[in-house]
BAVOZA-250515 format. One record per residue (C-alpha): residue in three letters; chain; x, y, z. Coordinates in steps of 0.02 Angstrom, whole numbers. Layout:
N
<kese r="ALA" c="A" x="X" y="Y" z="Z"/>
...
This chain:
271
<kese r="MET" c="A" x="-661" y="208" z="3013"/>
<kese r="ASN" c="A" x="-728" y="108" z="2865"/>
<kese r="TYR" c="A" x="-845" y="-41" z="2860"/>
<kese r="LYS" c="A" x="-692" y="-175" z="2846"/>
<kese r="GLN" c="A" x="-602" y="-91" z="2990"/>
<kese r="THR" c="A" x="-759" y="-98" z="3104"/>
<kese r="LYS" c="A" x="-784" y="-287" z="3083"/>
<kese r="GLN" c="A" x="-595" y="-302" z="3111"/>
<kese r="LEU" c="A" x="-614" y="-201" z="3274"/>
<kese r="GLN" c="A" x="-772" y="-315" z="3327"/>
<kese r="ALA" c="A" x="-667" y="-480" z="3285"/>
<kese r="ILE" c="A" x="-518" y="-419" z="3397"/>
<kese r="LYS" c="A" x="-643" y="-365" z="3531"/>
<kese r="GLU" c="A" x="-723" y="-554" z="3546"/>
<kese r="ALA" c="A" x="-559" y="-629" z="3528"/>
<kese r="ILE" c="A" x="-496" y="-541" z="3684"/>
<kese r="ARG" c="A" x="-663" y="-568" z="3775"/>
<kese r="VAL" c="A" x="-660" y="-755" z="3747"/>
<kese r="SER" c="A" x="-470" y="-793" z="3754"/>
<kese r="LYS" c="A" x="-383" y="-652" z="3808"/>
<kese r="GLU" c="A" x="-218" y="-741" z="3871"/>
<kese r="TYR" c="A" x="-197" y="-845" z="3707"/>
<kese r="PHE" c="A" x="-241" y="-691" z="3587"/>
<kese r="PHE" c="A" x="-106" y="-576" z="3686"/>
<kese r="ASP" c="A" x="19" y="-718" z="3685"/>
<kese r="HIS" c="A" x="14" y="-744" z="3501"/>
<kese r="PHE" c="A" x="-15" y="-575" z="3443"/>
<kese r="ALA" c="A" x="154" y="-520" z="3550"/>
<kese r="LYS" c="A" x="245" y="-660" z="3452"/>
<kese r="MET" c="A" x="184" y="-577" z="3286"/>
<kese r="ILE" c="A" x="244" y="-399" z="3340"/>
<kese r="CYS" c="A" x="408" y="-462" z="3387"/>
<kese r="GLY" c="A" x="427" y="-575" z="3225"/>
<kese r="ASP" c="A" x="462" y="-723" z="3339"/>
<kese r="GLU" c="A" x="424" y="-912" z="3293"/>
<kese r="PRO" c="A" x="309" y="-977" z="3251"/>
<kese r="TYR" c="A" x="266" y="-815" z="3167"/>
<kese r="ASP" c="A" x="442" y="-771" z="3099"/>
<kese r="TYR" c="A" x="374" y="-716" z="2923"/>
<kese r="PHE" c="A" x="317" y="-564" z="3014"/>
<kese r="THR" c="A" x="457" y="-420" z="3035"/>
<kese r="TYR" c="A" x="581" y="-459" z="3174"/>
<kese r="ARG" c="A" x="602" y="-324" z="3290"/>
<kese r="SER" c="A" x="735" y="-299" z="3421"/>
<kese r="SER" c="A" x="713" y="-221" z="3589"/>
<kese r="SER" c="A" x="746" y="-42" z="3512"/>
<kese r="LYS" c="A" x="636" y="-67" z="3363"/>
<kese r="LEU" c="A" x="491" y="-122" z="3464"/>
<kese r="THR" c="A" x="502" y="34" z="3580"/>
<kese r="MET" c="A" x="518" y="134" z="3411"/>
<kese r="PHE" c="A" x="368" y="36" z="3336"/>
<kese r="PHE" c="A" x="244" y="77" z="3495"/>
<kese r="GLN" c="A" x="307" y="258" z="3516"/>
<kese r="GLU" c="A" x="281" y="309" z="3343"/>
<kese r="LEU" c="A" x="101" y="247" z="3371"/>
<kese r="ASP" c="A" x="88" y="362" z="3510"/>
<kese r="LEU" c="A" x="102" y="224" z="3642"/>
<kese r="GLN" c="A" x="236" y="284" z="3760"/>
<kese r="TYR" c="A" x="318" y="112" z="3806"/>
<kese r="THR" c="A" x="504" y="87" z="3817"/>
<kese r="HIS" c="A" x="571" y="-91" z="3819"/>
<kese r="ASP" c="A" x="636" y="-121" z="3995"/>
<kese r="GLY" c="A" x="759" y="-270" z="3953"/>
<kese r="SER" c="A" x="642" y="-409" z="3990"/>
<kese r="THR" c="A" x="608" y="-550" z="3863"/>
<kese r="ARG" c="A" x="538" y="-459" z="3708"/>
<kese r="ARG" c="A" x="374" y="-564" z="3683"/>
<kese r="LEU" c="A" x="340" y="-561" z="3867"/>
<kese r="TRP" c="A" x="363" y="-370" z="3869"/>
<kese r="VAL" c="A" x="251" y="-347" z="3723"/>
<kese r="LYS" c="A" x="117" y="-459" z="3795"/>
<kese r="SER" c="A" x="123" y="-351" z="3953"/>
<kese r="ILE" c="A" x="101" y="-190" z="3849"/>
<kese r="LEU" c="A" x="-50" y="-271" z="3775"/>
<kese r="GLU" c="A" x="-124" y="-313" z="3941"/>
<kese r="ASP" c="A" x="-95" y="-135" z="3986"/>
<kese r="ILE" c="A" x="-167" y="-52" z="3833"/>
<kese r="ASN" c="A" x="-314" y="-171" z="3864"/>
<kese r="ASN" c="A" x="-359" y="-76" z="4031"/>
<kese r="ASN" c="A" x="-384" y="74" z="3934"/>
<kese r="SER" c="A" x="-546" y="138" z="3873"/>
<kese r="TYR" c="A" x="-470" y="148" z="3702"/>
<kese r="GLY" c="A" x="-384" y="-15" z="3709"/>
<kese r="ILE" c="A" x="-472" y="-103" z="3571"/>
<kese r="LYS" c="A" x="-452" y="37" z="3434"/>
<kese r="HIS" c="A" x="-259" y="34" z="3497"/>
<kese r="PHE" c="A" x="-250" y="-154" z="3445"/>
<kese r="LEU" c="A" x="-319" y="-122" z="3281"/>
<kese r="ARG" c="A" x="-193" y="22" z="3251"/>
<kese r="ILE" c="A" x="-59" y="-98" z="3297"/>
<kese r="TYR" c="A" x="-119" y="-230" z="3174"/>
<kese r="LEU" c="A" x="-133" y="-102" z="3040"/>
<kese r="ALA" c="A" x="36" y="-28" z="3067"/>
<kese r="LEU" c="A" x="108" y="-202" z="3050"/>
<kese r="PHE" c="A" x="66" y="-204" z="2870"/>
<kese r="ASP" c="A" x="87" y="-11" z="2826"/>
<kese r="GLU" c="A" x="236" y="0" z="2721"/>
<kese r="SER" c="A" x="247" y="195" z="2736"/>
<kese r="PHE" c="A" x="241" y="188" z="2915"/>
<kese r="LEU" c="A" x="364" y="55" z="2923"/>
<kese r="LYS" c="A" x="480" y="158" z="2814"/>
<kese r="LYS" c="A" x="461" y="309" z="2918"/>
<kese r="ILE" c="A" x="536" y="206" z="3072"/>
<kese r="ASN" c="A" x="653" y="118" z="2967"/>
<kese r="GLN" c="A" x="585" y="-43" z="2975"/>
<kese r="ASN" c="A" x="571" y="-188" z="2846"/>
<kese r="PRO" c="A" x="392" y="-221" z="2772"/>
<kese r="ILE" c="A" x="328" y="-394" z="2792"/>
<kese r="VAL" c="A" x="374" y="-493" z="2639"/>
<kese r="ASP" c="A" x="225" y="-623" z="2635"/>
<kese r="LYS" c="A" x="76" y="-502" z="2683"/>
<kese r="GLU" c="A" x="-55" y="-631" z="2623"/>
<kese r="LYS" c="A" x="22" y="-764" z="2737"/>
<kese r="ALA" c="A" x="37" y="-652" z="2887"/>
<kese r="ARG" c="A" x="-149" y="-582" z="2863"/>
<kese r="ASN" c="A" x="-208" y="-763" z="2850"/>
<kese r="ALA" c="A" x="-103" y="-801" z="3007"/>
<kese r="PHE" c="A" x="-189" y="-660" z="3100"/>
<kese r="ARG" c="A" x="-367" y="-715" z="3037"/>
<kese r="GLU" c="A" x="-331" y="-883" z="3105"/>
<kese r="LEU" c="A" x="-276" y="-820" z="3275"/>
<kese r="ILE" c="A" x="-452" y="-722" z="3293"/>
<kese r="ARG" c="A" x="-541" y="-874" z="3233"/>
<kese r="PHE" c="A" x="-447" y="-1001" z="3347"/>
<kese r="SER" c="A" x="-454" y="-885" z="3494"/>
<kese r="ILE" c="A" x="-651" y="-867" z="3475"/>
<kese r="LYS" c="A" x="-682" y="-1048" z="3432"/>
<kese r="GLU" c="A" x="-553" y="-1162" z="3521"/>
<kese r="SER" c="A" x="-577" y="-1072" z="3691"/>
<kese r="THR" c="A" x="-772" y="-1090" z="3695"/>
<kese r="ILE" c="A" x="-810" y="-1216" z="3829"/>
<kese r="PRO" c="A" x="-934" y="-1351" z="3774"/>
<kese r="LYS" c="A" x="-1101" y="-1333" z="3875"/>
<kese r="PHE" c="A" x="-1129" y="-1485" z="3973"/>
<kese r="SER" c="A" x="-1324" y="-1457" z="3996"/>
<kese r="ASP" c="A" x="-1343" y="-1501" z="3806"/>
<kese r="SER" c="A" x="-1189" y="-1618" z="3802"/>
<kese r="LEU" c="A" x="-1164" y="-1803" z="3833"/>
<kese r="PHE" c="A" x="-1205" y="-1783" z="4016"/>
<kese r="THR" c="A" x="-1385" y="-1735" z="3986"/>
<kese r="ASP" c="A" x="-1427" y="-1906" z="3908"/>
<kese r="ILE" c="A" x="-1343" y="-2036" z="4013"/>
<kese r="HIS" c="A" x="-1427" y="-2213" z="3986"/>
<kese r="TYR" c="A" x="-1306" y="-2304" z="4098"/>
<kese r="ILE" c="A" x="-1330" y="-2306" z="4291"/>
<kese r="GLN" c="A" x="-1147" y="-2381" z="4318"/>
<kese r="HIS" c="A" x="-1046" y="-2216" z="4310"/>
<kese r="ASN" c="A" x="-965" y="-2101" z="4436"/>
<kese r="ILE" c="A" x="-976" y="-1940" z="4338"/>
<kese r="ASN" c="A" x="-1075" y="-1797" z="4426"/>
<kese r="ASP" c="A" x="-1119" y="-1701" z="4271"/>
<kese r="ARG" c="A" x="-1138" y="-1537" z="4370"/>
<kese r="TYR" c="A" x="-977" y="-1555" z="4457"/>
<kese r="CYS" c="A" x="-887" y="-1591" z="4290"/>
<kese r="GLU" c="A" x="-983" y="-1435" z="4209"/>
<kese r="GLU" c="A" x="-924" y="-1311" z="4351"/>
<kese r="LEU" c="A" x="-749" y="-1389" z="4340"/>
<kese r="LEU" c="A" x="-738" y="-1349" z="4154"/>
<kese r="LYS" c="A" x="-803" y="-1172" z="4174"/>
<kese r="ASN" c="A" x="-697" y="-1153" z="4318"/>
<kese r="ALA" c="A" x="-552" y="-1204" z="4228"/>
<kese r="LYS" c="A" x="-584" y="-1076" z="4084"/>
<kese r="ALA" c="A" x="-609" y="-938" z="4208"/>
<kese r="LYS" c="A" x="-444" y="-983" z="4309"/>
<kese r="PHE" c="A" x="-345" y="-992" z="4152"/>
<kese r="ASP" c="A" x="-400" y="-814" z="4096"/>
<kese r="ASN" c="A" x="-370" y="-747" z="4275"/>
<kese r="HIS" c="A" x="-185" y="-820" z="4270"/>
<kese r="PHE" c="A" x="-222" y="-966" z="4382"/>
<kese r="LYS" c="A" x="-155" y="-1077" z="4256"/>
<kese r="LYS" c="A" x="-90" y="-1218" z="4354"/>
<kese r="ASP" c="A" x="-252" y="-1242" z="4449"/>
<kese r="ALA" c="A" x="-351" y="-1237" z="4279"/>
<kese r="ILE" c="A" x="-237" y="-1375" z="4207"/>
<kese r="ASN" c="A" x="-265" y="-1468" z="4363"/>
<kese r="ASP" c="A" x="-460" y="-1467" z="4331"/>
<kese r="LEU" c="A" x="-450" y="-1528" z="4151"/>
<kese r="TRP" c="A" x="-347" y="-1671" z="4209"/>
<kese r="ASP" c="A" x="-479" y="-1703" z="4341"/>
<kese r="ILE" c="A" x="-617" y="-1710" z="4210"/>
<kese r="PHE" c="A" x="-510" y="-1827" z="4095"/>
<kese r="GLU" c="A" x="-489" y="-1946" z="4232"/>
<kese r="ARG" c="A" x="-681" y="-1938" z="4258"/>
<kese r="LEU" c="A" x="-726" y="-1956" z="4080"/>
<kese r="LYS" c="A" x="-632" y="-2130" z="4080"/>
<kese r="THR" c="A" x="-774" y="-2202" z="4189"/>
<kese r="TYR" c="A" x="-914" y="-2130" z="4087"/>
<kese r="VAL" c="A" x="-971" y="-2310" z="4015"/>
<kese r="TYR" c="A" x="-921" y="-2427" z="4160"/>
<kese r="GLU" c="A" x="-850" y="-2404" z="4340"/>
<kese r="ASN" c="A" x="-706" y="-2509" z="4287"/>
<kese r="LYS" c="A" x="-595" y="-2381" z="4220"/>
<kese r="LYS" c="A" x="-491" y="-2499" z="4104"/>
<kese r="THR" c="A" x="-640" y="-2576" z="4027"/>
<kese r="SER" c="A" x="-729" y="-2406" z="4016"/>
<kese r="THR" c="A" x="-582" y="-2322" z="3931"/>
<kese r="LYS" c="A" x="-556" y="-2460" z="3798"/>
<kese r="ILE" c="A" x="-735" y="-2433" z="3742"/>
<kese r="ILE" c="A" x="-719" y="-2247" z="3744"/>
<kese r="ILE" c="A" x="-559" y="-2250" z="3632"/>
<kese r="GLU" c="A" x="-669" y="-2364" z="3505"/>
<kese r="TYR" c="A" x="-800" y="-2233" z="3504"/>
<kese r="ILE" c="A" x="-661" y="-2095" z="3477"/>
<kese r="SER" c="A" x="-588" y="-2203" z="3334"/>
<kese r="ASP" c="A" x="-761" y="-2223" z="3255"/>
<kese r="TYR" c="A" x="-807" y="-2040" z="3268"/>
<kese r="SER" c="A" x="-624" y="-1971" z="3205"/>
<kese r="ASN" c="A" x="-570" y="-2100" z="3096"/>
<kese r="ILE" c="A" x="-403" y="-2102" z="3197"/>
<kese r="GLU" c="A" x="-338" y="-2285" z="3231"/>
<kese r="ILE" c="A" x="-367" y="-2354" z="3396"/>
<kese r="ASN" c="A" x="-188" y="-2366" z="3431"/>
<kese r="ASP" c="A" x="-150" y="-2193" z="3408"/>
<kese r="ILE" c="A" x="-295" y="-2146" z="3531"/>
<kese r="ASP" c="A" x="-234" y="-2270" z="3654"/>
<kese r="GLU" c="A" x="-59" y="-2192" z="3649"/>
<kese r="LYS" c="A" x="-134" y="-2020" z="3681"/>
<kese r="PHE" c="A" x="-239" y="-2084" z="3830"/>
<kese r="LYS" c="A" x="-74" y="-2161" z="3901"/>
<kese r="ARG" c="A" x="35" y="-2015" z="3851"/>
<kese r="LEU" c="A" x="-82" y="-1889" z="3938"/>
<kese r="THR" c="A" x="-107" y="-1998" z="4089"/>
<kese r="GLU" c="A" x="92" y="-2015" z="4116"/>
<kese r="PHE" c="A" x="110" y="-1830" z="4080"/>
<kese r="GLY" c="A" x="-14" y="-1796" z="4221"/>
<kese r="ASN" c="A" x="75" y="-1902" z="4347"/>
<kese r="LYS" c="A" x="248" y="-1853" z="4301"/>
<kese r="TYR" c="A" x="224" y="-1658" z="4306"/>
<kese r="ASN" c="A" x="154" y="-1553" z="4447"/>
<kese r="ILE" c="A" x="-9" y="-1573" z="4386"/>
<kese r="ARG" c="A" x="-119" y="-1693" z="4486"/>
<kese r="HIS" c="A" x="6" y="-1735" z="4620"/>
<kese r="TYR" c="A" x="119" y="-1627" z="4728"/>
<kese r="GLU" c="A" x="262" y="-1730" z="4778"/>
<kese r="ARG" c="A" x="435" y="-1668" z="4779"/>
<kese r="ASN" c="A" x="487" y="-1775" z="4642"/>
<kese r="LYS" c="A" x="372" y="-1698" z="4506"/>
<kese r="ILE" c="A" x="436" y="-1589" z="4370"/>
<kese r="ILE" c="A" x="385" y="-1411" z="4382"/>
<kese r="LEU" c="A" x="302" y="-1338" z="4235"/>
<kese r="ASN" c="A" x="343" y="-1153" z="4192"/>
<kese r="GLU" c="A" x="234" y="-1019" z="4125"/>
<kese r="GLU" c="A" x="270" y="-1051" z="3935"/>
<kese r="ALA" c="A" x="212" y="-1232" z="3956"/>
<kese r="TYR" c="A" x="43" y="-1193" z="4034"/>
<kese r="PHE" c="A" x="-27" y="-1122" z="3868"/>
<kese r="PHE" c="A" x="25" y="-1277" z="3765"/>
<kese r="VAL" c="A" x="-34" y="-1408" z="3887"/>
<kese r="PHE" c="A" x="-197" y="-1314" z="3940"/>
<kese r="TYR" c="A" x="-256" y="-1307" z="3752"/>
<kese r="GLU" c="A" x="-193" y="-1485" z="3712"/>
<kese r="MET" c="A" x="-297" y="-1552" z="3853"/>
<kese r="LEU" c="A" x="-450" y="-1450" z="3819"/>
<kese r="ASN" c="A" x="-449" y="-1497" z="3630"/>
<kese r="PHE" c="A" x="-442" y="-1677" z="3679"/>
<kese r="LEU" c="A" x="-577" y="-1667" z="3794"/>
<kese r="ASN" c="A" x="-688" y="-1587" z="3665"/>
<kese r="LEU" c="A" x="-643" y="-1728" z="3549"/>
<kese r="ILE" c="A" x="-688" y="-1859" z="3685"/>
<kese r="ILE" c="A" x="-855" y="-1765" z="3725"/>
<kese r="GLU" c="A" x="-902" y="-1748" z="3539"/>
<kese r="ALA" c="A" x="-864" y="-1932" z="3506"/>
<kese r="LEU" c="A" x="-970" y="-1983" z="3660"/>
<kese r="LYS" c="A" x="-1110" y="-1874" z="3607"/>
<kese r="ASN" c="A" x="-1113" y="-1967" z="3436"/>
<kese r="SER" c="A" x="-1083" y="-2139" z="3498"/>
<kese r="ASP" c="A" x="-1221" y="-2282" z="3524"/>
<kese r="ILE" c="A" x="-1217" y="-2251" z="3709"/>
<kese r="ASN" c="A" x="-1310" y="-2099" z="3696"/>
<kese r="LYS" c="A" x="-1439" y="-2160" z="3564"/>
<kese r="PRO" c="A" x="-1612" y="-2215" z="3612"/>
């Protein structure tokens, strides 16, 4: 194994360590050639079986949804002591024209675009799943007495949300994120409406996003949490499926990160 491959191996290992679910979900779509990675080679059920078996990975498609099946294969490979090396072999095989010709599969047309997509997947898996540390965040330097945020509680909620999501308790993880979202609304004052208005102004100043757009985002996420089975469990709530959990979790996590960074850089936390 050369130096470049060693670095690739380390990057894959770190992506899996930090954000296993997210990485496997997107890597599976690349292997299948499914959207949003349809510039990768498309593989039918039989071609997926052939692809893996030619790599000495004895898996046969069982008739289930292709990308979900591939994801389950990646999870199974991960339990093998040589799993990380297998992931690198799979990645390299996606671009190996001689290998693909041998199994009668088309090569990737735009290799550079595909490689960049994989690099972005690695980067995003490592970066976006990193939970902000509340010990050195906005909660450390609260200057206002009027608030109802328990910093230790929120810190634990956020850590637990990440752990729950990685351990397949996705609905509970999303519920924790929405709990934090509601608590952050009262960061400035106990009056949620007044506090939220000021927080939106801080976010606008920090991000240069217009106040109306941020206000709409707050309203949309609040309504979303009430409409679906996230924070409430009445029978009339719409049930999210497994595919929605990934989108919802990362959207809220990213927005919480923006709120936290905006508040950390606002006048409220300056002496």
